[in-house]
Every structure is written in C-alpha cells, then in structure tokens.
C-alpha positions as CSV (number, residue, x, y, z in Angstrom):
1,M,91.1,-51.5,173.0
2,K,90.1,-48.5,170.8
3,Q,87.9,-45.7,172.1
4,L,85.7,-42.9,170.8
5,R,85.2,-40.1,173.2
6,A,82.5,-37.5,172.7
7,T,82.6,-34.4,174.8
8,D,79.9,-31.7,175.2
9,L,78.2,-32.2,171.9
10,H,75.7,-29.4,171.3
11,S,73.3,-29.2,168.4
12,V,70.3,-26.9,167.8
13,Y,67.7,-27.1,165.1
14,G,65.4,-24.1,164.9
15,E,64.2,-23.4,168.4
16,K,64.8,-27.0,169.5
17,T,68.0,-28.1,171.4
18,L,68.7,-31.7,170.1
19,L,72.0,-32.3,171.9
20,D,72.7,-30.4,175.1
21,K,76.3,-30.8,176.2
22,V,76.1,-34.6,175.5
23,S,79.2,-36.6,176.5
24,F,79.9,-40.4,176.4
25,L,82.6,-43.0,175.7
26,I,82.4,-45.9,173.2
27,E,84.8,-48.8,173.5
28,T,85.5,-51.9,171.4
29,G,82.7,-54.5,172.0
30,D,80.0,-51.9,173.0
31,R,76.6,-52.5,171.5
32,V,74.7,-49.2,172.1
33,G,71.0,-48.8,171.3
34,I,69.8,-45.3,171.0
35,V,66.1,-44.7,171.9
36,G,63.9,-41.6,172.2
37,V,60.8,-40.0,170.7
38,N,61.1,-38.9,167.0
39,G,62.7,-35.5,166.8
40,T,64.8,-35.9,170.0
41,G,68.1,-36.1,168.0
42,K,68.9,-39.8,167.5
43,T,69.9,-39.3,163.9
44,T,71.5,-36.0,164.8
45,L,73.7,-37.9,167.3
46,L,74.8,-40.4,164.6
47,N,75.5,-37.6,162.2
48,A,77.7,-35.9,164.8
49,V,79.6,-39.0,165.7
50,S,80.2,-39.8,162.0
51,K,80.9,-36.1,161.2
52,V,78.6,-36.3,158.3
53,V,76.9,-33.3,159.9
54,P,79.1,-32.2,162.8
55,A,77.6,-30.9,166.0
56,D,77.5,-27.1,166.5
57,S,80.1,-27.5,169.2
58,G,81.8,-30.2,171.2
59,Q,84.5,-32.7,170.3
60,I,84.8,-36.2,168.9
61,E,88.2,-37.8,169.8
62,T,89.5,-41.0,168.3
63,P,92.9,-42.6,167.5
64,N,94.4,-41.7,164.2
65,D,93.6,-45.1,162.6
66,Y,90.0,-45.2,164.0
67,T,87.4,-46.0,161.3
68,I,83.7,-45.4,161.3
69,G,81.1,-46.9,159.0
70,Y,77.7,-45.2,158.8
71,L,74.4,-46.7,157.4
72,Q,72.1,-43.7,156.9
73,Q,68.4,-44.0,156.6
74,E,68.8,-43.1,152.9
75,P,72.3,-44.3,151.9
76,P,74.0,-41.9,149.4
77,L,74.7,-44.2,146.4
78,D,75.7,-43.3,142.8
79,E,72.5,-43.8,140.7
80,N,74.6,-44.6,137.6
81,K,76.7,-47.4,139.1
82,K,75.9,-51.1,139.3
83,V,75.4,-52.7,142.8
84,M,79.0,-54.0,143.2
85,D,80.6,-50.8,141.7
86,A,78.5,-48.6,144.0
87,I,79.5,-50.6,147.1
88,F,83.2,-50.3,146.2
89,S,82.9,-46.6,145.3
90,G,82.7,-45.6,149.0
91,A,85.3,-43.4,150.6
92,Q,86.3,-46.1,153.1
93,P,90.0,-47.1,153.2
94,V,89.4,-50.7,152.1
95,F,87.4,-49.5,149.0
96,Q,90.0,-46.9,148.2
97,L,92.7,-49.6,148.4
98,I,90.9,-51.9,146.0
99,R,90.4,-49.1,143.5
100,D,94.1,-48.1,143.8
101,Y,95.2,-51.7,143.3
102,Q,93.0,-52.2,140.3
103,A,94.4,-48.9,138.7
104,A,98.0,-50.0,139.5
105,L,97.4,-53.4,138.0
106,A,96.0,-51.8,134.8
107,E,99.0,-49.5,134.5
108,Y,101.5,-52.2,135.2
109,S,99.9,-54.5,132.6
110,E,100.3,-51.8,130.0
111,N,104.1,-51.4,130.7
112,P,105.6,-54.2,132.8
113,A,109.1,-52.8,132.3
114,D,108.3,-49.5,134.1
115,E,110.0,-49.9,137.5
116,K,107.8,-47.2,139.2
117,R,104.6,-49.0,138.0
118,L,106.0,-52.3,139.2
119,S,106.9,-50.8,142.6
120,R,103.5,-49.3,143.1
121,Y,101.7,-52.5,142.0
122,T,103.9,-54.6,144.4
123,R,103.3,-52.2,147.3
124,L,99.5,-52.2,146.8
125,E,99.5,-56.0,146.4
126,Q,101.1,-56.3,149.8
127,Q,98.6,-54.0,151.4
128,M,95.8,-56.0,149.8
129,T,97.2,-59.1,151.6
130,Q,97.8,-57.3,154.9
131,Q,94.2,-55.9,155.0
132,D,92.5,-59.1,153.7
133,A,91.0,-57.0,150.9
134,W,91.1,-60.0,148.6
135,L,88.1,-61.4,150.5
136,A,86.1,-58.2,150.1
137,E,84.3,-59.1,146.8
138,S,83.3,-62.6,147.9
139,E,82.2,-61.2,151.3
140,V,80.0,-58.6,149.6
141,K,78.3,-61.3,147.5
142,N,77.7,-63.4,150.7
143,I,76.2,-60.4,152.5
144,L,74.0,-59.4,149.6
145,T,72.7,-62.9,149.3
146,Q,71.8,-62.9,153.0
147,L,70.1,-59.6,152.5
148,H,68.2,-61.0,149.4
149,L,69.8,-58.8,146.8
150,P,72.1,-61.2,144.9
151,N,71.9,-59.5,141.4
152,L,75.0,-57.4,141.3
153,D,74.4,-56.3,137.7
154,L,71.4,-54.1,138.7
155,Q,71.9,-50.4,138.5
156,I,71.2,-48.4,141.6
157,S,68.7,-46.3,139.8
158,A,66.6,-49.4,139.2
159,L,66.4,-50.4,142.9
160,S,63.6,-49.7,145.3
161,G,64.2,-47.8,148.5
162,G,64.4,-51.0,150.5
163,Q,66.9,-52.5,148.1
164,R,69.1,-49.4,148.3
165,K,69.0,-49.7,152.1
166,R,70.3,-53.2,151.8
167,V,73.1,-52.2,149.4
168,G,74.1,-49.5,151.9
169,L,74.0,-52.0,154.8
170,A,76.3,-54.3,152.8
171,Q,78.6,-51.4,152.1
172,V,79.2,-50.6,155.8
173,L,79.4,-54.2,156.9
174,I,82.1,-55.1,154.4
175,Q,84.2,-52.2,155.8
176,A,84.4,-53.9,159.2
177,P,85.1,-50.5,160.8
178,D,86.0,-49.9,164.4
179,L,82.5,-48.4,164.9
180,L,79.4,-49.3,163.0
181,L,76.6,-46.6,163.1
182,L,73.3,-48.1,162.0
183,D,70.2,-45.9,161.5
184,E,67.1,-48.1,161.4
185,P,69.0,-51.1,159.9
186,T,66.0,-53.5,160.1
187,N,63.7,-51.3,157.9
188,H,62.8,-53.2,154.7
189,L,64.5,-56.4,155.9
190,D,62.8,-59.8,155.8
191,F,62.7,-61.8,159.0
192,D,65.5,-64.2,158.1
193,S,67.7,-61.2,157.1
194,I,67.1,-59.6,160.5
195,A,68.0,-62.9,162.2
196,W,71.2,-63.1,160.2
197,L,72.1,-59.5,161.0
198,E,71.6,-60.2,164.7
199,K,74.0,-63.1,164.6
200,Y,76.5,-61.1,162.5
201,L,76.5,-58.2,165.0
202,A,76.8,-60.7,167.9
203,N,80.2,-61.8,166.5
204,Y,81.3,-58.4,165.3
205,S,84.7,-57.4,166.6
206,G,84.2,-53.7,166.7
207,A,81.6,-51.4,168.4
208,V,78.0,-50.8,167.3
209,M,75.7,-47.8,167.8
210,T,72.2,-48.3,166.4
211,V,68.9,-46.4,166.2
212,T,66.0,-48.8,165.8
213,H,62.3,-49.2,166.6
214,D,62.7,-53.0,166.5
215,R,62.4,-53.9,170.2
216,Y,63.3,-57.6,169.7
217,F,66.4,-56.5,167.7
218,L,67.4,-54.1,170.5
219,D,67.0,-56.8,173.1
220,S,69.1,-59.3,171.1
221,V,71.9,-56.9,170.1
222,T,72.5,-54.2,172.7
223,N,74.5,-54.1,176.0
224,R,74.1,-50.4,176.6
225,I,71.2,-48.0,176.0
226,F,71.4,-44.2,175.4
227,E,68.1,-42.5,175.9
228,L,67.7,-39.0,174.4
229,S,65.2,-36.6,175.8
230,F,65.0,-32.8,175.4
231,G,68.7,-32.7,174.6
232,K,69.9,-34.8,177.5
233,L,71.4,-38.2,177.3
234,Y,70.5,-40.9,179.9
235,E,72.8,-43.9,179.9
236,Y,71.9,-47.4,181.0
237,H,74.4,-50.1,181.3
238,G,73.7,-53.8,180.6
239,N,71.4,-55.4,178.1
240,Y,68.0,-54.2,177.1
241,E,66.2,-56.2,179.8
242,K,68.4,-54.5,182.5
243,Y,67.5,-51.2,180.9
244,V,63.8,-52.1,181.4
245,T,64.4,-52.7,185.1
246,A,66.4,-49.5,185.6
247,K,63.9,-47.4,183.7
248,A,61.0,-48.9,185.6
249,E,62.7,-47.9,188.9
250,R,63.2,-44.4,187.6
251,V,59.6,-44.0,186.4
252,S,58.3,-45.6,189.6
253,A,60.0,-42.9,191.6
254,E,58.6,-40.1,189.4
255,A,55.1,-41.7,189.7
256,V,54.9,-40.9,193.4
257,A,54.5,-37.2,192.4
258,E,52.7,-37.8,189.2
259,H,50.3,-40.6,189.8
260,K,48.2,-40.2,186.7
261,S,51.0,-40.5,184.3
262,A,52.2,-43.7,185.8
263,Q,49.0,-45.8,185.4
264,L,50.1,-47.4,182.1
265,Y,53.5,-48.1,183.5
266,K,52.0,-49.9,186.5
267,K,49.9,-52.1,184.4
268,E,52.9,-53.1,182.3
269,L,55.1,-53.5,185.3
270,A,52.5,-55.8,186.9
271,W,52.5,-57.8,183.7
272,M,56.3,-58.2,183.9
273,H,56.2,-59.3,187.5
274,A,53.4,-61.8,186.9
275,G,55.7,-63.8,184.5
276,A,58.9,-63.6,186.5
277,K,58.7,-67.1,188.1
278,A,58.8,-69.1,184.9
279,R,61.0,-67.3,182.4
280,S,61.0,-68.5,178.8
281,T,61.0,-67.0,175.4
282,K,57.4,-66.0,175.8
283,Q,57.9,-64.6,179.3
284,K,60.9,-62.6,178.1
285,A,58.7,-61.1,175.3
286,R,56.2,-60.1,178.0
287,E,58.9,-58.5,180.1
288,N,59.8,-56.4,177.1
289,A,56.3,-55.1,177.0
290,F,57.3,-52.5,179.6
291,A,60.4,-51.5,177.6
292,E,58.7,-49.7,174.8
293,L,57.0,-47.4,177.4
294,A,60.3,-46.2,178.6
295,A,61.5,-44.4,175.5
296,Q,58.7,-41.9,175.3
297,Q,59.0,-40.9,179.0
298,G,62.4,-39.0,178.8
299,T,61.8,-36.3,181.5
300,R,59.0,-34.8,183.4
301,Q,58.5,-32.5,180.5
302,V,56.9,-35.4,178.5
303,E,55.4,-37.2,181.4
304,G,51.6,-37.1,181.0
305,E,48.5,-39.0,180.2
306,V,49.6,-41.1,177.3
307,A,46.5,-43.2,176.7
308,V,44.7,-42.1,173.6
309,N,41.1,-42.9,174.3
310,L,39.1,-41.9,171.3
311,G,35.5,-43.0,170.6
312,Q,34.5,-44.7,167.4
313,T,31.3,-44.8,165.4
314,R,29.4,-48.1,165.8
315,L,30.6,-50.9,163.5
316,G,28.0,-53.3,162.1
317,K,28.3,-57.0,161.7
318,K,29.4,-56.7,158.1
319,V,32.8,-55.1,157.8
320,I,34.8,-56.4,154.8
321,N,33.8,-59.3,152.5
322,I,36.5,-60.4,150.0
323,D,34.9,-62.8,147.6
324,H,36.9,-64.9,145.0
325,A,39.4,-62.1,144.6
326,N,42.1,-62.3,141.8
327,L,44.8,-59.7,141.4
328,A,48.1,-59.6,139.5
329,F,50.4,-56.6,139.7
330,D,53.6,-56.1,137.7
331,Q,53.5,-59.7,136.5
332,L,53.2,-60.9,140.2
333,T,50.2,-62.8,141.3
334,I,48.9,-61.2,144.5
335,L,45.6,-62.9,145.1
336,K,44.4,-66.1,143.6
337,D,40.7,-66.9,144.3
338,F,41.0,-65.4,147.7
339,S,38.0,-65.2,149.9
340,E,37.7,-63.9,153.5
341,L,35.0,-62.4,155.7
342,V,36.5,-59.8,158.0
343,Q,34.4,-59.1,161.1
344,G,34.1,-56.5,163.8
345,N,36.9,-56.2,166.3
346,E,39.3,-58.5,164.4
347,R,43.0,-58.0,164.7
348,I,44.7,-59.2,161.5
349,G,48.4,-59.0,160.8
350,I,49.6,-59.3,157.2
351,T,53.3,-60.3,156.8
352,G,55.7,-62.2,154.6
353,P,58.7,-61.6,152.4
354,N,59.2,-58.3,150.5
355,G,57.6,-58.3,147.1
356,S,54.8,-60.7,147.9
357,G,52.0,-58.1,147.5
358,K,51.0,-57.2,151.1
359,S,50.7,-53.5,150.5
360,T,48.8,-54.1,147.2
361,L,46.1,-56.0,149.1
362,L,45.7,-53.0,151.5
363,N,45.4,-50.7,148.5
364,A,42.7,-53.0,147.1
365,I,40.8,-53.0,150.4
366,A,41.0,-49.2,150.5
367,G,39.7,-49.0,146.9
368,Q,42.9,-47.6,145.5
369,Q,43.7,-50.8,143.5
370,P,41.0,-52.5,141.4
371,L,40.8,-56.3,141.3
372,D,41.2,-58.3,138.1
373,S,38.1,-60.2,139.2
374,G,36.1,-60.9,142.3
375,V,34.7,-58.3,144.7
376,I,35.6,-56.5,147.9
377,E,32.5,-55.4,149.7
378,I,32.8,-52.8,152.5
379,G,30.0,-52.6,155.1
380,E,27.7,-49.6,155.2
381,T,28.8,-48.7,158.8
382,V,32.5,-48.8,158.0
383,K,34.5,-45.6,158.5
384,M,38.0,-46.5,157.3
385,A,41.3,-44.8,157.9
386,Y,44.4,-45.9,155.9
387,Y,47.9,-45.2,157.3
388,T,50.0,-45.6,154.1
389,Q,53.8,-45.9,153.9
390,I,53.9,-42.6,152.1
391,T,52.7,-39.6,154.1
392,E,50.1,-37.4,152.3
393,P,51.5,-33.9,151.4
394,I,51.5,-31.8,154.5
395,P,51.6,-27.9,154.2
396,E,55.1,-27.1,155.5
397,D,54.1,-23.5,156.4
398,K,51.3,-24.5,158.8
399,R,51.7,-24.8,162.5
400,V,51.2,-28.2,164.2
401,L,48.1,-27.3,166.2
402,A,46.5,-25.4,163.2
403,Y,47.0,-28.5,161.0
404,L,45.3,-30.8,163.4
405,S,42.5,-28.4,164.2
406,E,41.5,-28.3,160.6
407,V,40.3,-31.9,161.0
408,A,38.7,-31.4,164.5
409,E,39.1,-28.8,167.2
410,E,37.9,-31.3,169.7
411,V,36.8,-35.0,169.8
412,T,34.8,-37.2,172.1
413,D,36.5,-40.1,173.9
414,S,34.9,-43.5,174.6
415,D,33.6,-42.2,177.9
416,G,31.9,-39.2,176.4
417,N,34.5,-36.6,177.5
418,H,35.5,-33.8,175.2
419,I,39.2,-33.6,174.3
420,S,40.7,-30.6,172.6
421,A,43.2,-30.9,169.7
422,A,45.9,-29.4,172.0
423,E,45.3,-32.2,174.6
424,L,45.4,-34.8,171.8
425,L,48.8,-33.5,170.7
426,E,50.1,-33.8,174.2
427,Q,48.8,-37.3,174.5
428,F,50.6,-38.2,171.3
429,L,53.9,-36.9,172.6
430,F,53.9,-33.3,171.2
431,P,54.5,-31.2,174.3
432,P,52.8,-27.7,174.5
433,F,55.9,-25.8,173.4
434,M,55.7,-27.7,170.0
435,H,52.1,-26.8,169.2
436,G,53.1,-23.6,167.5
437,T,56.0,-25.1,165.6
438,L,56.0,-24.9,161.8
439,I,55.6,-28.3,160.3
440,R,58.7,-27.8,158.2
441,Q,60.8,-27.8,161.4
442,L,59.6,-31.3,162.4
443,S,61.7,-34.3,161.8
444,G,60.5,-37.0,159.3
445,G,59.3,-39.2,162.2
446,E,57.4,-36.3,163.9
447,K,55.6,-35.7,160.6
448,R,54.6,-39.3,160.4
449,R,53.4,-39.2,164.0
450,L,51.3,-36.1,163.2
451,Y,49.9,-37.8,160.1
452,L,48.9,-40.8,162.2
453,L,47.1,-38.6,164.8
454,K,45.2,-36.8,162.0
455,L,43.8,-40.2,160.9
456,L,42.9,-41.3,164.4
457,I,41.0,-38.1,165.4
458,Q,38.7,-38.8,162.5
459,Q,37.5,-41.6,164.8
460,P,37.4,-44.5,162.3
461,N,36.1,-47.9,163.1
462,V,38.4,-49.8,160.6
463,L,42.1,-49.1,160.5
464,L,44.5,-50.1,157.7
465,L,48.1,-49.8,158.8
466,D,50.9,-50.3,156.3
467,E,54.3,-50.8,157.9
468,P,53.6,-48.3,160.8
469,T,56.7,-49.2,162.7
470,N,59.1,-48.1,159.9
471,D,59.0,-44.4,160.8
472,L,57.5,-44.3,164.3
473,D,59.6,-44.2,167.4
474,I,59.1,-46.7,170.2
475,G,57.2,-44.2,172.4
476,T,54.7,-43.5,169.6
477,L,54.3,-47.2,168.9
478,T,53.6,-47.7,172.6
479,V,50.7,-45.1,172.5
480,L,49.4,-46.7,169.2
481,E,49.6,-50.2,170.6
482,D,47.7,-49.2,173.8
483,Y,45.1,-47.4,171.7
484,L,44.6,-50.5,169.5
485,R,44.1,-52.6,172.7
486,S,40.9,-50.7,173.5
487,F,40.0,-49.9,169.9
488,A,36.3,-51.0,169.3
489,G,36.8,-51.7,165.7
490,T,38.8,-53.8,163.2
491,V,42.5,-53.5,162.5
492,I,44.4,-54.9,159.5
493,T,48.1,-54.1,159.6
494,V,51.0,-55.0,157.3
495,S,54.2,-55.2,159.3
496,H,57.7,-56.8,159.5
497,D,58.0,-55.8,163.2
498,R,57.8,-59.0,165.2
499,Y,57.1,-57.2,168.5
500,F,54.3,-55.1,167.0
501,L,52.7,-58.1,165.3
502,D,52.8,-60.0,168.6
503,K,51.1,-57.2,170.4
504,V,48.4,-56.2,168.0
505,A,47.5,-59.2,165.9
506,N,46.0,-62.6,166.9
507,K,45.2,-63.7,163.4
508,L,47.8,-63.7,160.5
509,W,47.7,-63.7,156.7
510,I,51.2,-64.8,155.7
511,F,52.0,-64.1,152.1
512,K,54.3,-66.7,150.4
513,G,54.2,-65.3,146.9
514,Q,52.3,-66.2,143.7
515,G,48.9,-65.9,145.5
516,A,49.8,-68.4,148.2
517,I,48.5,-67.1,151.6
518,I,48.7,-69.0,154.9
519,R,46.1,-68.2,157.5
520,Y,47.3,-68.7,161.1
521,N,45.5,-68.2,164.3
522,G,47.9,-67.1,167.0
523,S,50.9,-64.9,167.6
524,F,53.6,-64.3,165.1
525,S,56.3,-65.5,167.5
526,D,54.5,-68.8,167.9
527,Y,54.4,-69.1,164.1
528,L,58.1,-68.4,163.9
529,D,58.9,-71.0,166.6
530,T,56.9,-73.6,164.8
531,Y,57.5,-72.9,161.1
532,G,60.4,-70.5,160.9
533,A,60.7,-67.3,158.9
534,P,58.2,-67.1,156.0
535,T,59.9,-67.1,152.6
536,L,58.7,-66.7,149.0
537,D,57.3,-69.9,147.6
538,V,57.1,-69.3,143.9
539,K,56.1,-72.9,143.2
540,A,53.1,-72.8,145.5
541,T,50.1,-74.6,143.9
542,K,47.5,-74.1,146.7
543,P,46.7,-70.4,146.8
544,V,45.3,-70.5,150.4
545,A,46.5,-72.8,153.2
546,E,45.1,-72.9,156.7
547,V,47.1,-73.4,159.9
548,D,45.8,-73.3,163.5
549,E,48.2,-73.0,166.4
550,K,46.3,-75.6,168.4
551,V,44.6,-78.1,166.1
552,N,43.3,-78.3,162.6
553,K,39.6,-78.7,163.1
554,K,37.1,-80.2,160.8
555,P,34.2,-78.0,159.9
556,V,31.1,-78.5,162.0
557,P,27.7,-78.3,160.3
558,K,25.7,-75.3,161.5
559,K,22.7,-76.0,163.6
560,K,19.5,-74.4,162.6
561,K,17.7,-74.3,165.9
562,L,18.5,-73.6,169.5
563,T,18.4,-76.5,172.0
564,W,16.5,-76.0,175.3
565,N,19.8,-75.5,177.1
566,E,20.9,-72.9,174.5
567,K,17.7,-71.0,174.9
568,Q,18.3,-70.8,178.6
569,E,21.9,-69.7,177.9
570,W,20.7,-67.0,175.4
571,A,18.3,-65.6,178.0
572,T,21.1,-64.8,180.5
573,I,24.2,-64.3,178.3
574,E,23.9,-60.5,177.9
575,D,23.6,-60.1,181.7
576,D,26.7,-62.3,182.0
577,I,28.6,-60.1,179.6
578,A,27.5,-56.9,181.5
579,N,28.6,-58.4,184.8
580,L,32.0,-59.3,183.4
581,E,32.5,-55.8,182.0
582,S,31.6,-54.3,185.4
583,K,34.1,-56.7,187.0
584,I,36.9,-55.6,184.6
585,S,36.1,-51.9,185.4
586,A,36.3,-52.6,189.1
587,I,39.7,-54.4,188.8
588,E,41.1,-51.6,186.7
589,E,40.0,-49.0,189.2
590,E,41.6,-51.1,192.0
591,M,44.8,-51.2,190.1
592,N,44.8,-47.5,189.7
593,I,44.7,-47.0,193.5
594,S,47.2,-49.7,194.4
595,G,50.2,-47.4,194.3
596,D,53.5,-49.3,194.1
597,D,52.3,-52.5,195.7
598,F,53.6,-54.6,192.9
599,T,52.6,-57.9,194.5
600,K,49.0,-56.8,194.6
601,L,49.2,-55.4,191.1
602,A,50.5,-58.7,189.8
603,D,47.6,-60.5,191.4
604,L,45.1,-58.0,190.0
605,Q,46.7,-58.2,186.6
606,K,46.3,-62.0,186.6
607,E,42.6,-61.7,187.7
608,L,42.1,-59.0,184.9
609,E,43.6,-61.3,182.3
610,Q,41.3,-64.2,183.4
611,T,38.3,-62.0,183.4
612,N,39.1,-60.6,179.9
613,D,39.5,-64.2,178.7
614,A,36.1,-65.1,180.1
615,L,34.5,-62.0,178.5
616,E,36.1,-62.9,175.2
617,A,34.7,-66.4,175.4
618,K,31.2,-65.1,176.3
619,M,31.3,-62.6,173.3
620,I,32.2,-65.4,170.9
621,R,29.4,-67.6,172.3
622,W,27.0,-64.6,172.0
623,E,27.9,-64.4,168.3
624,E,27.3,-68.1,167.8
625,L,23.9,-68.0,169.5
626,S,22.8,-64.8,167.9
627,E,23.4,-66.3,164.4
628,L,21.1,-69.1,165.4
629,V,18.5,-66.7,166.8
630,E,18.6,-64.6,163.6
631,G,18.2,-67.8,161.6
632,G,14.7,-68.1,162.9
633,A,15.3,-70.4,165.9
C-alpha cells in the first residue's frame, strides 16, 4: 500500500493564512472530499500536494515511484494541438513513454541496421508492454466518448471552457496515477457523464482527493472528508453520511453556547431525524440536506446568523409571458413555438445536456438576446436580477465593504428590520476581518459570492440564476438555498447540480435539443428515477412535451361563475390563510426554543411540513377562486 504523507503544510496569501501547519496521510483506496467556504484554501491544498504551487513550508513525502495526476479548474493545454495530441503531450510517465516509443520507432524505421536504434526500440517496446501503454489510445477514446467529446481532430483553441475541462479530465484519468487530484470535476459535465465518473472512481485502484460543490457526487464517491476553515484541517472518517452525523454532533455542542447560530442546523437536523425510520433514496437525499450546512461552519469565527432575510418589492400577477417564441442561435434551434406563462412564486429549474440552449433562453428573458419571432413580456412590477456565468467586471482596487456599500449601505428585511452592508457580508460568510480586504486578494469563488450578494441586496422579486453552483462553495449554496425557500418572488435557474435542483425547483423545463422541451412537475431526482438522464434528441419532432409526476390530466374547461359552495369558501378563505400563517409562525417559534430535544423537533418539523402543505393548497385554491371572481362571478 502506497502512502502520501503531508506534514505541517503552511501557506499564506496576503493577510490570510490558508494552510496553518496542516498534516494528513493519504493511502491507496482513500476517497477524500475537501469542503470549505470559497477562499479557505481548498485549491491551495491540491496545488501543494501536486507541487504545482508548493506550500510556503512543510513537507510532502511519497515513495520514489509515486505518481500524481491533477485536474485543475482550468487545465493547462497546448492551444495549437489537437485533442489526442494535447492529451499525450502531458509530462506524465505514460505519455512520455508513448512519445519516446514513437520517436524510437521512427528512427529505427529509417535505419533498421543500426544496432543502437534497434536496442532502444526493443527496450521501449518492452516497457510499453509492461506498462500497458498500448491500451492508452483506445482508453482515451473511450473516456472522451463517455465525456461527450469524441472528435479527436478538434484543436484545443476551438474548444469551449467546458470541453477543455473534459479533455483535462481524460488526460488525468488515462494516467491511472497513485493519487488523483480533482478540482471541481463535475463542472460542465452532463448527468450521464457524472454518473459514469462516479462508477469509474468507485472502481479506481489508487487514491482520490476531490474538491467539489456537488453534494450527491461527494456522497457517492468519498470515504473521508477534509474540512478547511481558517487554515485548520478537520478530518472526518467514513462516508459523507457519517460526516454529516459527526458534524451535526460538533455543531450541536457549539450551539449550547451560541443558540442563535444553530437555528438553521436544528431545523435541518430535525428533518433528518424525521426520515430516519424508513430510509430510501429519497430519505437519504433528505439526510444530506444537513450536510451542506456543515461546510460553511468551520469554527466559531464563522458561526453566526446565516439566514439572509431580505425583503422584496411586491410582485404582481403578471410576471413573464412567453408567447410563440422562436429562436435559433449558431445554427441551433433553441425555441420552437414555445409559450409559457410564468407566475409569481414559481420555482422553475432549467436543465438538460450541454449545448441545448438553456443559457440562451435566460439571456432572452433578461432582454440580452432578441427572439427571431414571438414575444417575451415582462410584468410591470418585475424587478429582475440575473446571476450570469460570467461575473461582471469588479474593481480590483476596491475594498469588499466599499464595493457592496455602493449599491446600498443598508437594506430592509422581510420583517421591516434594517440590516447594514457589514451585517449582510457576515451573513454571506464574509467575516469582519475581510470587510477591508482588497477585492484583488479574494479567490475566484469569493468574488462570485460577493457578486451574488450585490444582486440580492438590490432586493429583486424575480431571480434568474445561470449555473450558480459552478463557482459557489457548499456553504454559500446553503445560504442561497435557504434564502430561496422564503423568497417571495419567482426563481428561474439553469443548473446541472442534482442536489440544488431538488432543493430549489418543483417545476422543470428539460431541454432535449432542436427546440424540444419537456415540462415536468416534480423533483429532478424523481425525473431521473423515472426517465433517466436527459440527452440531446436531435430528431425530436414535437417541440414541447408535457410530463407530470403523478398523472397526465385532461384539461378541464374553466367555469365562469362561482357555485353557492364556492361563494361560501371564498368568504372565509383569506381568514383560513391568515390562520395557517399564524400557525406556521407559532411552530417555528416553538422550534427555536426547543433546544436539543430532537424528538420534539422532529414532531414539530412534521407538523410544520403538514401546515405548509395545507397553506400551499389554500393559496392555490385562492388563485382559482380569485380568477372566477375577477371574471365577473
């Protein structure tokens, strides 16, 4: 069994200590997931282990024949090479062996009588056999096919960022090193590619260390978790579910002294316990709901009120009306006679294979991409914020607090309380000592988090989110997801993150390509269980299909007048809604004072879910009746 031993790794960036005397041991078969808030040193740790950017001090010890393969967030690839040549141009021993063999073969073919050339060729041929290098080319083709990049004649310069990431992933996988270092490997991967990668790593003979925001991927792949916080490394043994349990115990102990900061944890923990008696795939997904909270709570330095409770301007009945929209972009049909009425408080997830036009639709809704025909009408009360994949230019010489204060020095939350920009930064995982930090000293992920907060403090009532999980850490995603739960507006998000879609979307638009879009009511996990991973369907003839998770219902003709019973129902329904809202507030208050009585918390959580369901049903019924009333009944 081969080992990598790291001892007292220490790295400093500006005024921030990223690694503070960090030590650990990696053995064959380890599957280590690295979690922590953006800017805590996750990539720095991978750079130190790989020696791409060595730590300021400390040691990495390995056997002499120990090999490391490193997938960086932006793989260094030769722009002028074709895909296959770029993969084999790496410095890894197997690639060097293939290049040496090809050179020796060429020299030997020129002069077969030269004994030195024959000897070198024979020796390298034996090494190719010993190291199974003959299989490398066919294995690369297989890997690239699984990653949906089979065209090996493309030049690297012609590839998108996502395609380059997949080439880099193929490059490190084909090495089969003793240790695989993977920095956000699921970014830009389709669902079937992620599923393939999970199976590949499950059977991998070496060790793996990965930084990823994909919580389902972490749960499937890891058997150890390293949590980085303020330079310290906290190690948790076992799979991701065991990490959740251990982290919950740690946070629960801290919550005795810091009651306020534990409220969100208690709710999530109660949710986990409520589903413990009947475990299934869905129950396991619910248990993991607590997991994402753990990463952003590294030490007491970051413990605090993490619920972002911003008010929103009132949103009218008309939000977004897409009417017979047609759009083609770069010879790809995006929309084909697509119509949809988006209403208030809807949670729509847009997903599907890469290249099917999901982001282009968001651009069209945001007014950044004109339609070929048809219209997109935006309601008069809509105040829209668009979180794009590319961050707007941020002045590098500004300080964090000053940048945010330019938008608003304070905002009002949904309860009417005033919150300063500094308090908002703390709630969004920027501790006080970072408020005076120059923006150029932030990590890429921290800049993305600051950009997101800048959008949210403008207090929009419609949010467009384009792949928000690609650059945000698990802790920030937790805050965002909790914010979206209470967001009194409409959310439309493009995402490949299965967990994020499950948590924030209850209605899906699944792009299949060539204008084919499936509408699905329900969670994305339910869709995957029933229909499998969505793939491009270039032969699709019907541009819009409809699928319901329960039953395909025939349209019911609208009634024009209220019945006597409906008139009685309309007279009391607003009081019913108010009573349910009061009941929810009372349950939440009781949960806040229930301490660590997890049995009571579980009962209260169940009651809260039932009351929320009842409220949702009443609100839907109110909408139905109000339409009849407005129609002149």
